[in-house]
C-alpha positions as CSV (number, residue, x, y, z in Angstrom):
1,M,-0.2,-0.2,0.0
2,L,1.8,3.3,-0.4
3,Q,1.8,5.6,2.0
4,N,-0.1,8.7,1.9
5,S,2.3,11.8,1.8
6,T,0.2,12.9,4.4
7,D,1.0,10.6,6.8
8,K,5.0,11.1,6.3
9,P,6.2,12.9,9.7
10,T,6.6,16.9,8.9
11,I,10.3,18.3,10.0
12,K,8.8,20.5,13.0
13,Q,7.2,17.1,14.5
14,N,11.3,15.5,13.5
15,T,13.1,18.3,14.7
16,V,10.5,18.0,18.1
17,A,11.1,14.0,18.0
18,Y,14.6,14.3,17.8
19,I,14.9,17.0,20.4
20,E,13.3,14.6,22.4
21,H,15.7,12.2,22.4
22,I,18.8,14.3,22.8
23,M,17.1,15.7,26.1
24,D,16.4,12.5,27.2
25,R,19.3,11.1,26.6
26,I,21.5,14.2,28.5
27,T,18.3,13.8,31.8
28,A,19.4,9.6,31.8
29,A,23.2,10.7,32.1
30,N,22.3,13.4,34.9
31,V,20.2,10.3,36.4
32,Y,23.5,7.8,36.1
33,V,26.4,10.6,37.6
34,A,23.6,11.3,40.8
35,I,23.9,7.3,41.0
36,V,27.1,6.8,41.2
37,E,27.7,9.9,43.4
38,R,25.0,9.6,45.9
39,G,25.6,5.3,46.0
40,S,21.9,4.5,45.5
41,L,18.8,4.7,43.3
42,T,17.3,5.8,45.7
43,A,19.1,8.0,47.2
44,A,20.0,9.3,43.5
45,A,16.2,9.6,43.5
46,E,15.7,11.8,46.7
47,S,18.4,14.2,44.9
48,L,16.5,15.0,41.6
49,D,13.1,15.3,43.3
50,M,12.2,11.9,41.0
51,S,10.5,8.7,41.7
52,R,12.5,5.3,42.4
53,S,11.1,4.0,39.3
54,M,11.7,6.1,37.1
55,V,15.4,6.5,38.2
56,T,15.5,2.8,37.7
57,R,14.1,3.3,34.3
58,Y,16.5,6.1,33.0
59,L,19.6,3.1,34.7
60,A,18.0,0.5,32.2
61,E,18.2,3.4,29.2
62,I,21.7,4.3,29.4
63,E,22.8,1.0,29.9
64,D,21.1,0.3,27.0
65,W,22.7,3.0,25.0
66,A,25.9,1.4,26.4
67,G,25.2,-2.1,25.8
68,A,27.3,-3.0,29.0
69,R,26.2,-3.5,32.4
70,L,27.7,-0.8,35.0
71,L,27.1,-1.2,38.3
72,H,28.3,-4.5,40.4
73,R,24.2,-3.9,42.6
74,S,24.5,-5.9,46.3
75,T,22.7,-5.1,49.8
76,R,24.8,-2.9,50.8
77,R,26.6,-0.8,48.4
78,L,26.9,-0.3,44.0
79,S,30.4,-0.7,42.9
80,L,31.2,0.5,38.8
81,T,32.3,-1.6,36.5
82,P,35.0,-0.9,33.9
83,A,32.4,0.0,31.5
84,G,30.4,1.6,34.1
85,E,34.0,3.3,35.2
86,Q,33.6,4.8,30.9
87,V,30.2,5.8,31.2
88,Q,30.6,8.3,34.1
89,K,32.9,10.1,32.3
90,Y,31.4,10.3,29.4
91,C,28.0,11.5,31.2
92,R,29.5,13.8,33.1
93,Q,31.1,15.6,29.7
94,L,27.4,15.1,28.4
95,L,26.0,17.5,31.7
96,S,29.6,19.6,30.5
97,I,28.1,20.6,26.9
98,A,24.5,21.0,27.8
99,E,25.4,23.0,30.7
100,Q,27.1,25.3,28.4
101,L,24.2,25.2,25.6
102,S,22.0,26.0,28.5
103,N,24.5,29.5,29.3
104,S,25.0,30.5,25.4
105,F,21.4,31.2,24.7
106,D,18.6,32.8,26.9
107,I,16.2,29.6,27.7
108,E,13.6,31.3,28.8
109,E,12.6,33.6,26.1
110,A,12.2,30.6,23.7
111,P,8.9,30.1,22.5
112,L,7.5,26.7,24.2
113,Q,7.7,23.3,22.5
114,G,7.6,19.8,22.0
115,R,4.8,17.0,22.9
116,L,2.9,16.4,26.0
117,R,1.6,12.9,26.2
118,I,-1.6,13.5,28.5
119,S,-4.1,11.0,30.3
120,C,-7.4,11.8,31.9
121,P,-10.9,10.3,32.7
122,P,-13.2,10.7,29.6
123,S,-15.7,12.2,31.0
124,L,-13.6,14.8,32.8
125,G,-11.6,15.5,29.3
126,Q,-14.9,15.9,27.2
127,D,-16.6,18.1,30.0
128,I,-13.7,20.2,31.5
129,L,-10.5,19.8,30.0
130,I,-11.0,20.8,26.4
131,P,-11.5,23.6,27.1
132,V,-8.5,24.3,29.2
133,F,-6.0,22.5,25.9
134,K,-8.1,25.1,23.7
135,T,-6.7,28.4,25.3
136,Y,-2.7,26.2,26.0
137,L,-3.2,25.3,22.5
138,E,-3.6,28.7,21.3
139,R,-1.0,30.5,23.8
140,Y,1.7,28.2,23.2
141,P,1.2,27.1,19.3
142,G,4.4,25.1,19.1
143,V,3.2,22.4,21.6
144,D,1.7,19.8,20.7
145,I,-1.1,17.8,23.3
146,D,-1.0,13.8,23.3
147,L,-4.6,12.9,24.5
148,H,-5.0,9.2,26.1
149,V,-8.6,9.1,27.6
150,S,-9.4,6.1,29.4
151,N,-10.7,5.5,33.0
152,Q,-7.6,3.0,33.6
153,A,-4.2,4.0,35.9
154,V,-1.8,4.2,33.4
155,N,2.2,3.5,34.0
156,L,3.4,6.9,33.8
157,I,6.3,5.0,33.2
158,E,5.7,2.2,30.8
159,E,3.5,4.9,28.8
160,R,6.5,8.2,28.4
161,I,3.0,10.5,29.8
162,D,4.2,13.4,30.9
163,L,1.3,13.8,32.8
164,A,-2.0,11.5,34.4
165,I,-4.8,13.8,35.7
166,R,-6.6,11.4,38.2
167,I,-9.5,12.0,40.9
168,T,-8.7,10.5,43.6
169,N,-8.1,11.1,47.4
170,E,-5.2,7.7,47.2
171,L,-2.2,8.6,45.9
172,D,0.1,6.6,44.5
173,P,3.5,7.3,47.0
174,N,5.8,6.4,43.9
175,L,4.4,10.1,42.1
176,I,4.7,13.3,42.1
177,A,0.7,14.3,42.6
178,R,0.1,18.3,42.2
179,K,-3.9,19.2,43.1
180,L,-5.5,20.4,41.0
181,G,-9.0,21.6,42.2
182,E,-11.7,19.5,43.8
183,C,-14.5,17.4,42.5
184,A,-18.2,17.8,44.4
185,S,-20.7,14.0,43.5
186,V,-23.9,14.0,43.1
187,V,-26.7,11.3,44.0
188,C,-29.2,11.7,42.0
189,T,-31.6,9.2,39.6
190,A,-34.2,9.7,37.5
191,P,-37.8,11.0,38.4
192,D,-40.0,7.7,37.1
193,Y,-37.3,5.9,38.6
194,L,-38.3,7.7,42.4
195,D,-42.1,7.1,40.9
196,R,-41.7,3.6,41.3
197,V,-40.0,3.1,44.9
198,G,-40.5,6.2,46.3
199,T,-37.6,9.5,47.5
200,P,-34.9,8.2,49.9
201,S,-35.2,10.5,52.7
202,Q,-32.3,9.6,54.7
203,L,-28.9,7.5,54.2
204,E,-29.8,4.4,55.6
205,D,-32.6,4.0,52.9
206,L,-30.2,3.6,50.4
207,T,-29.3,0.2,51.3
208,E,-32.7,-0.6,50.1
209,L,-32.1,1.0,47.0
210,N,-31.3,0.2,43.7
211,C,-27.7,1.8,43.9
212,M,-25.2,1.3,40.6
213,T,-21.9,1.5,41.2
214,Y,-18.5,1.9,39.5
215,S,-16.6,-1.6,39.1
216,R,-12.4,0.0,40.1
217,F,-13.2,1.4,43.1
218,G,-13.3,-2.1,43.9
219,K,-16.1,-1.5,46.8
220,S,-19.7,-0.3,46.8
221,L,-19.1,1.4,49.9
222,W,-20.4,5.4,49.6
223,L,-19.5,7.9,52.0
224,F,-20.7,11.7,52.7
225,D,-19.8,14.8,54.5
226,H,-22.5,16.0,57.1
227,Q,-23.4,18.1,60.2
228,E,-22.9,15.2,62.4
229,G,-18.9,14.3,60.4
230,V,-18.2,11.4,57.8
231,S,-21.2,8.4,57.0
232,S,-20.3,5.1,55.1
233,I,-23.3,3.3,53.5
234,P,-22.8,0.0,52.3
235,V,-25.1,0.0,48.5
236,S,-25.6,-2.1,45.8
237,G,-27.6,-2.7,42.9
238,N,-27.9,-5.0,39.8
239,L,-26.2,-3.6,37.5
240,T,-21.6,-1.9,37.6
241,A,-19.8,-0.5,34.8
242,N,-16.0,1.0,34.9
243,D,-17.2,4.1,33.1
244,P,-18.7,6.9,34.6
245,S,-21.2,7.6,31.7
246,A,-22.3,4.3,31.5
247,L,-23.6,4.8,35.2
248,L,-24.9,8.1,33.8
249,Q,-26.7,6.7,30.7
250,A,-28.0,3.8,33.4
251,A,-29.4,6.4,35.9
252,L,-31.1,8.2,33.1
253,D,-32.5,5.4,31.6
254,G,-34.6,5.0,35.1
255,I,-32.0,2.2,35.7
256,G,-31.7,3.1,39.1
257,I,-28.9,5.7,41.3
258,S,-25.6,6.8,40.5
259,M,-23.1,9.1,42.2
260,Q,-21.5,11.3,39.3
261,P,-19.2,13.9,39.4
262,E,-21.5,17.3,39.6
263,Y,-20.2,18.5,36.6
264,S,-21.0,16.0,34.4
265,V,-25.3,15.9,35.4
266,L,-25.4,19.3,36.6
267,A,-26.9,20.3,33.7
268,H,-29.5,17.4,33.8
269,I,-30.7,18.3,36.6
270,E,-31.3,21.8,35.8
271,A,-33.4,20.1,33.1
272,G,-35.5,18.1,35.1
273,R,-33.8,14.8,33.8
274,L,-32.5,14.0,36.8
275,V,-33.2,14.7,40.5
276,R,-30.8,15.6,43.3
277,L,-31.0,13.3,46.1
278,L,-30.3,13.7,50.0
279,P,-29.3,17.2,49.4
280,D,-28.2,17.2,53.6
281,Y,-25.9,15.1,52.9
282,Q,-22.7,16.2,50.6
283,P,-21.0,12.7,48.8
284,Q,-17.3,13.2,49.5
285,V,-15.1,15.9,47.9
286,L,-12.3,13.8,45.4
287,G,-9.1,15.8,43.9
288,I,-8.7,16.6,41.1
289,Y,-4.4,15.7,41.1
290,G,-1.7,16.0,38.3
291,L,0.1,13.4,38.1
292,Y,4.2,13.0,37.1
293,S,7.5,11.4,37.7
294,S,9.6,14.2,38.0
295,R,9.4,17.6,39.3
296,Q,13.4,18.4,38.8
297,H,13.1,17.9,35.5
298,M,9.7,19.0,34.1
299,S,9.5,20.6,31.1
300,K,8.9,24.4,30.5
301,A,5.7,23.2,28.4
302,L,4.8,21.0,30.5
303,R,4.8,23.6,34.0
304,A,3.2,26.2,31.2
305,M,0.3,23.4,31.0
306,I,0.3,22.6,35.0
307,D,-0.1,26.2,36.5
308,M,-3.0,27.0,33.4
309,L,-5.3,23.6,34.9
310,V,-4.5,24.9,38.6
311,E,-5.3,28.2,37.3
312,S,-8.0,27.1,35.7
313,L,-9.5,24.6,38.0
314,A,-9.1,25.4,41.4
């Protein structure tokens, strides 16, 4: 099959990919030198403000680059192989050249460019993030966004994700998180479902109703904040799903009750298609977080994206 000329990488894309490749090797060199100087992967990660998994990935990358094992590892200490000694010298030379290059140009005045690989849940991407991305791309036309939409947790290292945006209160300790905003939730259902079963007046009533749950949470326990403190209510129903949008449609169809992000259902509630239940009880608010693997080696494009998200979602 002939390749369409429009499918060929552009000069800009090739240039960006080459720069990203060079920057990745400079970062790998910096990580390797830090491992040697600090004596362990954990200490190197702490000194670089980087996750240990990221340090491990860069070490593997530079060993692949060198085509040799660079370190002898034991439970007590690390020692360099002969190849490791030589690679350490090359890495220091590379870092010296990179520093000279950085000092030769006013990098702060250079326009932002590159590609950002971002992961987010579907509903958040459609309802909240796309308008932010529109503003960002208009402000920084030299940056491309590669958006990965999924409800599944992604491995930032393996999938080369620059930023994962997640709604959660349970953070991965191996990643760096910055709070971008908060996500309030609503317990809701269609009016015709209430016509059939009645309207709940207290939290305990939910245990007797068809509450459709998000299967990725692994447990059917809804948490609520109210004047007396925090209450947890076990709920169950005849429909679970790994996608909140499927549960939203099921609620609109009158199958049962769903807990949904407020931003997803507000228009439906205002139009009368859904009814907000138990208004005196607020489902526990979740944080919207930006997750990334290294603060010290964050690109200016990523830093600008996170700052804009904080400004827009706060």
